[in-house]
N, C-alpha and C positions, 0 to 999 in steps of 0.2 A: 708724647709718642716720638719715637726716633724717626730718622729719615728713611725713606723707602730704599735707600742704598743699603740699609742694614737688613731689610727684609728680602729683597731680591739680590742675592749674592751669586756671583759667577765663580764657579770652582769645579772640582772633580768629585765624583761620587766615590763610594755608594751612599754615604750618609753625611748630612751636614753636622749633626751633633756628635757622631762617633768618628768621623774622618776629618772633615774640614775644621771643626772646632779644636780637636786635640792637635792637629797639625799646626794650626795658628798659635796655639798655646806653647807648643814645643819650640816654635821659631822665636817667640818672645823670650822664653827662658834661655834659649841658646844664646841670644844676643846679650842677655843680662849676665851670662856666665861664660864669658869668652876665654877665661883661663882654665876652665874645667877640662879634665881629660876623660871623664865618664859621667854618666847620668843614671839615676834611678827613677823610675816612674811607677807610682802605685795607682791603680785604677780601681774605683769603687762602684758598687751598685750595678746599674745597667751597663756602664762602660765595660765592667769586668765580665758581665754575663754574656754580652753579645759583641764584645770588642773584636774578637778574632774574626768572626764572620763579617764584621763591618770594616775590617782592615785597620783598626785603630792602631795596633802595634806597628803595622807597616808604615802608616802615615807618620807616626812619631819617629820611628827609626830613620826614615828618609830625611826628616827635618834636622835630626842631630848628626847625620852622616858627615864624616866617617867615624865619629866618636862612638864608643861603646854605650849601649843602653841596656840596663837591667829592668825587667818588668816584674811587678808583683800584682797579682790579680786577687781582688777581694770582693766577690760578687755578693756576699752575705752582709757586708757592711754598707749600709745605705745612709749617706749623709743627710742630715735634716734639711739643709738648705736646698739641695737638689740632688736627685739620684745620680747624675753624671759628674761625680767628683773626681779630681785628679790631684795627686801630690807629685811635684817635680823636685828632685834633689840633685845637686851637683857636687863633684868631688875633684880634688886636685890629684896630681900624679902620685902623691904619697898616701892617698886614701882619706885625706882630711875633708870633712864636710865644708862646703863653701856657702851654699844657700839652699833654702827650701821654700816652696811656693805652692799654695793650694788654690786651685781655680776650678770653675765649673763650666761645662759646656751645656748651655741652657736651652738649646734648640735653634735650628736655622743657621748654625755656624757661629752663633754669638757666645761670648765668654763673659763670665761675671765672677767677681770676688766678693765673698761674704763681708758685709760691713762697709763695702765701698759703694759710692753713689753710681747709679746707672748713667749712661751717656746723656748729654743734655737733650731736652725736648726740642723737637722741631715743630711739632703740632701741639698747640696749647689745648685744643679740645680733645677729650678722651672718651667720648661716647658717640654712638651713632646718632642718638637723639640730638645732641648738641651740634654735631656737624650738619645734620639735616636742617636744623634751625638756622644755622649760618647760611646754608645754601638758599633757604627760603628768603631770608632777609636781603641777600645780595642777588636774588634771581639768577643763581649760578648752579651749574652741574657740579657733581662731586669732584671731577678732575680740576675744576677751577680752584677748589680749596687746596688741593695738592700744589698747584702752581703758586698759589698765594703764600703757602708756608715754605716751600722748597726753593722757589725762584725758577726762572726759565731753564737753568742748567739741568734740571731733573729730566727734561725731555731727551737730552743727549744720552744720559745714562740709561734711560728706559729703552731707547733705540738700540743701544749696545746689547742690552739684555734680550731684546726681541730677536736680534741677529743670532745670538747664541742659541736661543730656543729653536729657531728655524733650522739652524745647522744641526742641532741634535736630532730633530725629526728626520732630516735628510740622511744623516749617517745611520740612524737607527733602522729605517726601513730598507736601507741598502745593504745592511749587514746580514750575515747568515751564521749558522752554527749554533753552538751552545754557550750559555753564560758561564763565567768562572764560578767555581765552588762545587761542593759535593753533590748538589742536587742535579747537576747536568741538565738544567732546564733549557729547552730549545727556544730560540728566538721565534716570535710569532708575528711580528709587525708586518713583514713583507707578505706573508700569506694572507693576513687580514686585508691589506691594501689591494693585493691582486684580485682577491675574490670580490671585494667591494666594487672595483672599477669595471667588473664584468656585469654588474647589475644595472638596472635602469636608474636614472638619476635620483628618483624619489626613494629608492631603496638602498642608497649608498651610505646613509648617515651613520648607522651603527658601525659598519665596517671601517669607514674613514676615521671616525672619531677614535675608535679603539686602536686602529693602526697607528695613529699619531701618538696617542698616549703610551702605547706599548713601546713605540720607537724610542721615546725619550726615557722612559723608565728602564728599558733594556740597556740603553747607553749608560745610564746612571749605575746600574748594577755591574756594568763592565768597567767602571771607573772612568767613564768619559766626562767630557766637559758639559755641564748643565747649569741651570739657574735655579736656586732655591725659590720655591713659590708655594708655600713658604719654606719647605724643607727639601732635601734631596729625595727622601722617601716618597714625597708627594709631588715631585717636580714634573710629572707627565700630564697633569690635569689641565693646567692653564695653557701650555703651548698647544695642546690638542684642540681645546675649545676655540682659542684665538685663530689658529690656522684654518680650522674647519669653517668658522664663520667668515673669515676673510675671503675664502673661496666662494661660499654660498651667497653671502650678502654683498660681495664685491666691495668690501670695506677697504679704504686706503690706510696707509701706515699711520697717519695722524689719528684716525679713529681707533686703531689698535693701541697706540700709545696712550690715548685718553682712557681706554678700557683698562689698560694695565695700571694706570694711576688709580682709578676707582677701585680695582681689585686690591691694590696695595693698601688703600685705606681700610678695607675690610680685614685684610690679614693683620695689619698693624693694630687694629682694635682688639683682635683676639690675642695677639702677642702681648699687648699691654695689660689687658684686663683678665686674661686667663693664662694660656700657654700654648705654644705650638710644638712642644717637646713630647715625643711619644713616651719617653721615660717618665715624664711627670704626669701626663693625663691620658695616655693611650693614643691610638691612631685617630681618634676623633679630633685631636688637636692638630694632626698632620693632614690626612686625607680629607677630614671634615672641613678644615679651614680652607684647603685647596678647592674643594667643591664649592664652598661658599663664595670664595673669591671669584672663581670662574663663572658662577651663576650670576653674580652681580655684573661682571664684565659683559657677559652674554646679553643680559637684559638691556644694558646701555647700548650695545651694538645694534640691538633690535629696535632701538628708539624709545626705550622705556623712560618713564618719569623717575624722579628721585624716589618716590614712594614704591614704584614697581621694582626698581633696582634693589632697594632695601628688602622688599618682600622676597625677591629671588634669592638674595644672599642669606636671609633668615631661613628659608626652606632648605637650601643646600646644606646648611649647618645643622638645623634641627633634626634632619633625618639621618644624621651620622652620630647622634648622641649615643654614648655607651660603647662605641667601637673600640675594641681592644687592640693592643699592639703585641702580636704574637708571632714574630718572624721565625719561620721554620729554619732550623740550623743556624740561627742568628744572621741570616742573609737577607738583604733587601730585595727579595724575589717572590717568595710565597708567604703571605697572600698579597704582598705590597704591589706587585706589578699589575695584577688583575684589578686590584682596588682602584688604581689610577684610571684604568680604562672604564670601569663602571661609574666612577665618580665623574668622569668627563661627560658620559651620557646623561647622568643625573643632573649635572649642572645646566645643560641645555634644556632638559625637561623642566627644571625649576624656573628657568627664565621664560620659557614659553607659557608655563602655567601662570606666572605672575602677570604676563602681558594680557591674559584674558580677564584680569581684574583691574580695579582702579588703584590697586596698591594697598588698600586698607585691609588689615588683618588683626587677629587678636594678640598674638605673641610677638613682641618687638625683638629685633635683632639683639639688643643689649641683654635682654632676659635670657636668650639662648646662650649667649657667651658666658654669663654667670652660671647658668645651669651646667654647661659643659665643664666649667672650672670645678664646680662642686662634685659632679659625677666623676671626673678624672681623679680627684683626690680620694674619692670613696672606692675606686677600683683597687682590688688587691694588687700588691706589687708584681705578682707573677703575670698579671695581664697588662703590664706597662713596660714593654720592650726589654724583657728579661729572658724570653724564650723558655720560661719555666711553666707556662700554662697554655691553655687554648690549643690551637692547631699545632704549635711547636711541640708541646708535650705529647699529644696524642700521636702525632706523626712519628716521633721518636719511639714511643711505646710500641706502635705497630711494626716499625722496622725491626725493633729488637725481638718481637714475637716471631716475625718471619725468619729472622736469623737463627733464633733458637730452634724453630721447627726444621729448617734446613739442616742444621747441625745434628739434630736428633735423627733425622732420616738418613743422613750420611753415616752416622755412627752405627745405626741398625744395619744398613747395607753392608758395611765392612764386617760386622759381626757375623752376618749370614754367609758372607763370602768365605 
């Protein structure tokens, strides 16, 4: 498995796979084609279906600026290697082709080339069962295995990520107005937090958790600075749970960083053995993974054992199986933002549930990861970040029906007049 630096990435929204990844790819190709006067970018599959809503073309254009970029959109051509395929081509001033490169944005901002080896492993163990065995043999918590593999420098990086998460929460609930895009969705974080603070302490949980998750997700939807955990579309879950538990449990920063390390292991296992890409496996790979990560982190902060932490992570994941990725209008807003808020609540619920047990249960975490992988590949493509099915399709059909009805009424009124 790769370093947690590859899972927790600091960048700008609204999408890790559709914005951060393509932007990084464009920067790489730009540096390889320094003599080019213009570029051509062909986007396939999910990138072409929802790229405009996710600002894929904007991110790529900025990376190539001030040079001209031509875009070709091919939503119906889905590469076998991964749905988020991109072809980059460069041309000299005379129009002669210089270079061509195909690359894939495989989720969480990561890039891959077909036939090329993945980045070197930092973690030799690639299953939860194996990691739990290591922890048992060394009488160590999960975060000790992270330190063992990554070295002490990982704590400085996680501290930086935690600062970015906290800043996103603060900006998010301080902001007002509507989010960019055709939906004109109103920001809700500030309202949730204000209402929560007016309630007795024991009744604040739902309001505070959702306010924090909404704050980060709304910042992401606005193109703000966030941390993939494991993706931009699911970036609100972890910060919300960590911030809420830091307040209620009086956890210090060291405990928070240890919880982030444990959550990172959970996310890395999903990324390695299945996928965190909505285009590949649906939203179960994004929000499902985020909930699993946050549930494991929460159980650790609550004083859970290795078994209880694994159980919480398993539950957080299991109960998101089959979740589709159907962003309305191709934006990371509906249902994405509310899903982050609900997943934050569920993560804390799963952790509390696990703490009532001794950690023993029937279905292990590794089995749920494999189940999610198979389920994701069985999902029809229109339910995997294409906006061609589910909520996106029905919302579009309803709006068209309303438009047609208004047009018919207007026409009839004019005729009567």
